[in-house]
C-alpha positions in Angstrom: 114.9 91.8 102.6 114.8 88.6 104.6 115.2 85.4 102.6 111.9 83.9 103.9 110.0 87.0 102.8 111.4 86.6 99.2 110.6 82.9 99.3 107.0 83.4 100.4 106.4 86.1 97.8 108.0 83.9 95.1 105.7 81.0 95.9 102.6 83.2 96.0 103.5 84.9 92.7 104.1 81.5 91.1 100.8 80.0 92.4 98.9 83.1 91.2 100.6 82.7 87.8 99.5 79.1 87.6 95.9 80.0 88.5 96.0 82.7 85.9 97.2 80.3 83.2 94.5 77.7 84.2 91.5 80.1 84.1 89.0 79.1 81.4 85.9 81.4 81.2 84.1 79.1 78.8 84.4 76.0 81.1 81.1 74.5 82.5 83.1 73.7 85.7 82.6 76.5 88.2 86.2 76.0 89.5 87.8 77.1 86.3 85.2 79.7 85.3 84.5 81.4 88.7 86.9 80.4 91.4 90.1 80.9 89.4 88.8 84.3 88.2 88.4 85.4 91.9 91.9 84.0 92.6 93.2 86.0 89.6 91.7 89.2 91.1 93.2 88.6 94.5 96.6 87.9 92.7 96.4 91.2 90.9 95.6 93.0 94.1 98.5 91.3 95.8 100.9 92.3 93.0 99.7 95.9 93.2 100.2 95.8 97.0 103.7 94.6 96.5 104.3 97.4 94.0 103.0 100.1 96.3 105.0 98.8 99.2 108.2 98.9 97.1 107.4 102.4 95.9 106.8 103.5 99.5 110.0 101.9 100.7 112.1 103.5 97.9 110.4 106.9 98.4 110.8 107.3 102.2 114.3 105.8 102.7 
């Protein structure tokens, strides 16, 4: 893997983790109760995509 690819994935995973930790479903502020939930869903899809790409690369090489 290229170093920039690892760095970009590391930053995205870290930002997703911070958003996941900051989510508060009981907050009256829509940023914490709605926006971060959507970010968390995108983050989970991103992690699943990385997992499937890794499985594909290990299977077909």
